C-alpha positions, 0 to 999 in steps of 0.5 A: 300771493305776489300778483296782490304784492303786484297789483297793490303797488300798482294801485298805490302808484295809480293813487300817487300820479292820479289827477281828476280827470286824467285817464291814461299815462303816455307812453314814448315808443322808445327809451333811452339806452345807459350802458354800465358796467357789472359792479359799477353805479348806475345814476337814473336822473329825470329833469323836472320842473317847478310844475311837477305835482309828483314824481316816481322812479319805477322798475318794471312795475316795482316803485323805487321811490315815489318822491322823498318815500323810499319803496324798494326794499333794496339797499343799494338803492338811493336818492340822490336828487329831489328838488324842483329840477331834477329827481334822481336816483342811484343804484350801487353795485349794478349787476346783470339782475338790474339790466330792465326798463326804468320808468320816471312818471311825474305828474304835472297840473295839465297831465301826466308825464313819463321818460323810459331808460332802459339799464343795461349791464355789461359783464366783463368777458372771462374764461371759464375753460380752455384746453390743457398744453399740447404738443403735435406733430407738423401737419397733425390735426389738433382740437383746442377749446376755450369757453368764455362768458361775459355779456355781450357774449364775448368772440374767442379769436385764436393766435400764433404768437410770432415767434421769431427765427433765429438767422444764421450767422453769417460767415465772412471768409478769410482775405477777403473785404 
């Protein structure tokens, strides 16, 4: 049943952007990367002009906004700008599930256009498991554990704290200078 919904959404988008005599959309080979941290807001903006007759923001095959009409059921998605110069949406409180390719698709009298952005969501590193304190004899082997999670995957580095060594007290001999 999910396939039928996807087909309906794609058919609706095709109808929205279709113009007589046009057969296919043009897709550039690369997308700009846009990196945000988990929990931050992401703003997706598309520069357009007065020649644009139809415009939409998509996430994969899901339409977020088509013109001023919201298609997304996600309450975090909202329209920021729908003017002759800009079409922008915001996603509040992004998470790893929001990562992926977003497409601004727009129609001019001449032909359809697309702009792509790949949203990357960084997740702050956190320690998920660490060894309990352990005391060992000098020269003995010890195994320490530190597991950390995050995106990108964090690198764990062990360092021994620098502890200042006490200096022996200076000694003075009586009668000498």
